[in-house]
C-alpha positions in Angstrom: -1.3 -10.1 -30.3 -0.9 -13.3 -29.1 -2.9 -15.8 -26.6 -1.6 -16.8 -23.6 -2.6 -20.5 -24.4 0.1 -22.0 -22.1 -0.4 -21.9 -18.2 2.5 -20.1 -16.9 1.7 -21.4 -13.2 -1.1 -23.7 -11.7 -3.1 -21.7 -9.2 -3.8 -25.1 -7.5 -3.7 -22.9 -4.3 -6.7 -21.2 -5.1 -8.7 -23.6 -7.1 -11.1 -25.3 -4.9 -11.8 -29.0 -4.9 -15.7 -28.8 -3.9 -18.2 -26.1 -5.0 -20.4 -27.3 -2.2 -17.6 -25.5 0.3 -18.1 -22.1 -1.6 -20.5 -19.6 -0.1 -23.0 -18.0 -2.9 -21.6 -15.4 -4.8 -24.0 -12.8 -3.8 -23.3 -13.2 -0.5 -20.0 -12.3 -0.6 -20.7 -9.1 -3.1 -21.8 -5.3 -1.8 -25.5 -4.6 -2.8 -26.3 -3.9 -6.1 -26.4 -0.2 -5.9 -22.9 -0.1 -4.4 -21.9 -2.7 -7.1 -23.2 -0.3 -9.7 -21.1 2.7 -8.6 -18.1 0.7 -8.2 -18.7 -0.4 -12.0 -19.4 3.1 -12.9 -15.8 4.1 -11.2 -13.8 1.3 -13.1 -15.6 2.6 -16.4 -17.1 -0.8 -17.3 -19.3 -1.3 -20.6 -21.3 -4.0 -19.0 -24.1 -3.5 -16.2 -24.5 -5.3 -13.0 -27.4 -7.4 -15.0 -24.9 -8.4 -17.5 -21.8 -8.8 -15.5 -23.4 -11.2 -12.7 -24.0 -14.4 -14.9 -20.6 -14.0 -16.1 -19.2 -13.7 -12.9 -21.3 -16.7 -11.5 -20.1 -19.0 -14.4 -16.5 -18.2 -13.7 -17.2 -18.7 -9.9 -18.8 -22.1 -10.1 -16.2 -23.4 -12.0 -13.2 -22.2 -10.2 -11.9 -25.9 -9.5 -12.9 -27.1 -13.3 -11.7 -23.8 -15.3 -12.0 -26.1 -18.4 -15.7 -25.9 -18.1 -16.2 -21.9 -18.1 -17.8 -21.2 -21.3 -18.2 -17.3 -21.9 -20.5 -15.4 -24.3 -19.2 -14.6 -27.1 -19.9 -10.8 -26.7 -17.5 -10.6 -23.4 -14.1 -9.0 -24.5 -11.1 -9.8 -22.3 -10.7 -6.3 -21.0 -14.3 -6.7 -19.5 -13.0 -9.4 -17.5 -9.8 -7.4 -16.3 -12.6 -4.9 -15.7 -14.6 -7.2 -13.6 -11.1 -8.1 -11.8 -10.5 -4.5 -10.9 -13.9 -4.3 -9.4 -13.3 -7.2 -7.3 -10.1 -5.8 -6.0 -11.7 -2.4 -5.4 -14.3 -4.3 -3.1 -11.6 -5.7 -1.2 -9.5 -2.8 -0.6 -12.4 -0.6 0.2 -13.6 -3.0 2.7 -9.8 -3.6 3.8 -11.0 -7.5 4.0 -9.4 -10.4 1.9 -12.1 -13.4 1.2 -10.1 -16.4 -0.1 -13.3 -17.1 -2.4 -13.1 -13.5 -4.1 -9.4 -13.8 -4.6 -9.8 -16.8 -6.5 -12.4 -15.4 -8.7 -10.1 -12.4 -9.2 -7.2 -14.9 -10.1 -9.7 -16.9 -12.8 -10.7 -13.7 -14.4 -7.0 -12.8 -14.9 -6.6 -16.5 -16.2 -9.6 -16.2 -18.7 -8.5 -12.7 -20.0 -4.9 -13.7 -20.4 -6.2 -17.0 -22.7 -8.2 -14.5 -24.6 -5.1 -12.4 -25.3 -5.2 -9.6 -23.1 -2.0 -7.8 -22.5 -2.5 -6.4 -19.0 -3.7 -10.1 -17.8 -0.3 -11.9 -19.7 1.9 -9.3 -18.0 0.3 -9.9 -14.8 0.8 -13.6 -14.9 4.1 -13.3 -16.4 5.8 -11.1 -13.8 3.9 -13.4 -11.1 5.9 -16.2 -12.3 9.0 -14.5 -12.6 8.7 -13.2 -8.8 7.8 -16.4 -7.6 10.7 -18.0 -9.3 13.1 -15.3 -8.1 11.9 -16.1 -4.6 12.8 -19.6 -5.0 9.5 -21.0 -5.3 10.1 -24.5 -6.2 6.5 -25.1 -8.2 8.0 -22.8 -11.0 9.9 -24.8 -13.6 12.5 -23.7 -15.4 10.4 -23.8 -18.5 7.6 -21.6 -17.1 10.1 -19.2 -16.1 11.8 -19.0 -19.6 8.2 -18.6 -21.1 7.4 -15.8 -18.7 10.4 -13.9 -19.6 9.9 -14.1 -23.5 6.2 -13.0 -23.0 7.7 -9.9 -21.3 9.9 -9.2 -24.0 7.1 -9.7 -26.6 5.4 -7.1 -24.4 8.2 -5.0 -24.2 8.5 -4.8 -27.9 5.1 -3.7 -28.1 5.6 -1.0 -25.6 2.7 -2.2 -23.6 2.4 0.3 -20.7 1.9 -2.0 -17.7 5.0 -4.1 -18.3 7.0 -1.3 -17.5 5.1 -0.3 -14.5 5.4 -3.9 -13.4 9.0 -4.1 -14.2 9.8 -1.1 -12.0 7.8 -2.4 -9.4 9.5 -5.4 -9.2 13.0 -3.8 -9.3 11.9 -1.5 -6.4 10.5 -4.5 -4.4 14.0 -6.3 -4.6 15.7 -3.1 -4.0 16.9 -2.3 -7.3 15.8 1.2 -6.8 17.9 2.7 -9.7 16.7 0.5 -12.0 12.9 0.9 -11.2 13.2 4.5 -11.9 13.3 4.4 -15.9 10.9 1.6 -16.4 8.3 4.3 -14.2 9.3 7.1 -16.2 8.9 5.1 -19.7 5.3 3.8 -18.2 4.2 7.6 -17.3 5.2 8.7 -20.9 2.9 5.6 -22.3 0.1 6.2 -20.0 0.2 9.5 -18.4 -3.0 10.5 -16.9 -4.3 7.0 -15.3 -4.9 6.1 -11.9 -2.1 3.4 -12.8 -0.2 6.4 -13.7 -1.1 7.8 -10.5 0.6 5.2 -8.4 3.6 5.4 -10.2 4.0 9.3 -9.9 3.7 8.6 -6.0 6.3 5.9 -6.3 8.5 8.2 -8.5 8.0 11.1 -5.7 9.1 8.5 -3.1 12.1 7.4 -5.2 13.3 10.7 -5.4 12.5 11.7 -1.7 14.2 8.9 -0.2 15.7 6.3 -2.3 18.1 8.3 -5.0 21.5 8.2 -4.7 21.2 12.2 -4.8 17.5 13.0 -3.6 15.7 15.8 -5.6 12.9 17.2 -3.5 12.0 19.6 -6.1 11.5 16.6 -8.4 9.7 14.5 -5.5 7.1 17.3 -4.9 6.2 17.5 -8.6 5.6 13.8 -8.9 3.8 13.8 -5.7 1.8 16.6 -6.8 0.9 14.8 -10.6 -0.2 11.5 -8.5 -2.9 13.5 -6.6 -3.8 15.7 -9.7 -4.6 12.7 -11.9 -5.6 9.7 -9.1 -8.2 9.1 -7.1 -8.0 9.0 -3.0 -6.1 5.7 -2.3 -3.5 4.6 -0.6 -0.9 6.2 -3.2 -2.2 9.3 -2.9 -3.1 9.3 0.6 0.8 8.8 0.9 1.7 11.6 -1.7 -0.3 14.0 0.6 1.8 12.6 3.5 5.2 13.5 1.6 3.9 16.5 0.5 3.0 17.6 4.3 7.0 16.8 5.3 8.0 18.9 2.3 6.3 22.1 3.1 6.8 21.7 7.1 9.5 24.7 6.8 8.3 26.9 4.0 4.6 26.4 4.2 2.9 25.4 7.2 -0.5 25.7 6.2 -0.1 23.6 3.1 1.8 21.2 5.3 -1.1 21.1 7.9 -3.7 20.6 4.7 -1.5 17.4 3.5 -1.2 16.0 6.7 -4.7 16.2 7.5 -5.7 14.4 4.6 -3.5 11.4 5.2 -4.1 11.5 8.8 -8.3 11.6 7.9 -7.3 8.4 6.0 -5.9 6.6 8.6 -1.8 7.1 7.8 -0.6 6.3 11.2 2.8 8.5 10.3 0.5 11.6 10.2 -0.4 11.8 13.6 2.9 12.3 15.0 4.0 14.6 12.2 0.8 16.6 12.6 1.3 16.9 16.6 4.6 18.3 16.2 3.4 20.6 13.6 0.6 22.0 15.9 3.1 22.2 19.0 6.1 23.7 17.4 4.7 26.0 14.5 0.9 27.0 15.6 1.7 26.4 19.5 -1.9 24.8 19.4 -1.0 22.7 22.3 -4.7 21.0 23.0 -4.8 20.2 19.2 -1.3 18.8 19.2 -2.2 16.5 22.4 -5.3 15.1 20.2 -3.2 14.1 17.4 -0.6 12.7 19.6 -3.3 10.6 21.5 -4.3 9.3 18.3 -1.0 8.0 17.2 -0.6 6.4 20.6 -4.0 4.9 20.6 -3.7 3.5 17.0 -0.1 2.0 17.0 1.6 2.9 20.7 3.6 5.2 18.6 6.7 6.4 20.8 7.1 9.4 18.8 3.7 10.3 19.8 4.5 9.6 23.5 7.3 11.6 23.4 5.4 14.5 21.6 2.8 14.2 24.2 5.7 14.8 27.2 7.2 17.5 25.2 3.5 19.3 24.9 2.2 18.6 28.4 5.6 20.5 29.8 4.9 23.3 27.3 1.4 23.6 29.2 2.9 23.4 32.5 0.8 20.2 33.0 3.6 18.4 35.1 1.3 15.5 36.6 0.2 14.7 32.9 3.9 14.9 31.5 4.9 12.5 34.6 2.1 10.1 33.5 3.6 9.8 29.9 7.2 9.5 31.1 6.0 6.4 33.1 4.6 4.9 30.0 7.7 5.7 28.1 10.0 4.1 30.6 7.6 1.3 30.6 8.2 0.8 27.0 11.9 1.1 27.6 11.9 -1.7 30.0 10.0 -4.0 28.0 12.4 -3.6 25.2 15.3 -4.2 27.5 13.8 -7.3 29.1 13.5 -8.4 25.3 17.2 -8.0 25.0 18.2 -9.6 28.2 16.4 -12.7 27.6 17.9 -12.7 24.2 14.3 -13.7 22.6 14.0 -14.2 19.3 11.6 -11.8 17.1 10.6 -11.4 13.8 12.6 -9.2 11.6 9.9 -6.7 11.3 9.6 -6.4 15.2 13.1 -6.2 15.5 13.2 -3.4 13.2 10.6 -1.9 15.0 12.7 -2.1 18.3 15.6 -0.6 16.9 13.9 2.6 15.7 12.2 2.7 19.3 15.6 2.3 21.0 17.1 5.2 18.8 14.1 7.4 19.7 14.3 6.4 23.6 18.3 7.2 23.5 17.9 10.5 21.8 15.0 11.4 24.5 16.6 10.8 27.4 20.2 12.2 26.4 18.4 15.4 25.0 16.0 16.1 28.0 18.0 15.7 31.1 17.3 19.2 32.1 13.7 19.0 32.0 13.5 15.4 33.2 15.4 17.0 36.3 13.1 19.9 36.3 9.8 17.4 36.4 11.2 15.4 39.4 11.3 18.6 41.3 7.7 19.7 40.3 6.4 16.3 41.4 8.2 15.9 44.4 
């Protein structure tokens, strides 16, 4: 192959000017036993004992990467494994440490300079994406060079280039262009963790984004994602969507998949499980518990509405009235924002619009229940 000897994009934001500002690397990493397990899970050919000096060398020279000297027996793939280990730590702990992110980035740079195609693909697509976002730090020459690298990797049929092309197309809203790139990736690399992530994305595409949804194909992809992957954010979502797909045809399977995604903290699962337990299994007390979790975790209006309906079915009118009061409070808070014409971030505006839609349906479709509740409480 070829070596990425020309830097695509300076990483000034993550290369620190002073080593004194950085804490000791070992203080940022998990215990040795945990670290060894992560190494094993990532199929590392190097042990903790051999890996740490390499990480220390790179870490201590983040401000001066030209001074990094690696042992001759270190392969570029080893550096990418180390990067993946750090990414695993970040995702497992659900924390972002800027020093470890800088180390991840430098490992990618070093691997690219040694000719690792995955690293080259990552840096090339990072440069392209920044340019497309209008980042002024990316020159025309860097953008052109990144595209040249991507073309060479495409000609070589390097798997990751197709995954990243699909990811970029999907992120930019070109959903129909993303799908063939992802399919090509799975043909080249059908049974890896990365393939599991792509299967999950393909399932989502055919579930929600294709011009003509294909729920059968979506189910196949979600099941493949779970079969070849590990329990991560992608397979958790695959379980959630399988729960949606099985609601009408196989409620027990639906419950199984929803419970897995809920147990891993996917908030959308709480309302889905609550309504399933209430409407299909008539397990009202279990339903209430799921709805409560949804309200506690994200103040989910759908879970509030679910609680209201469930309390009515249980003839617990006092509790239903208390929930109705909470629902009206949410309605009034949104109305106040609208009256004051307050400017809110786009994602909050979108959330408010969804909530308004749910509230409108709630009050329009439950006039009889609301009138009945008023007489019961009076």
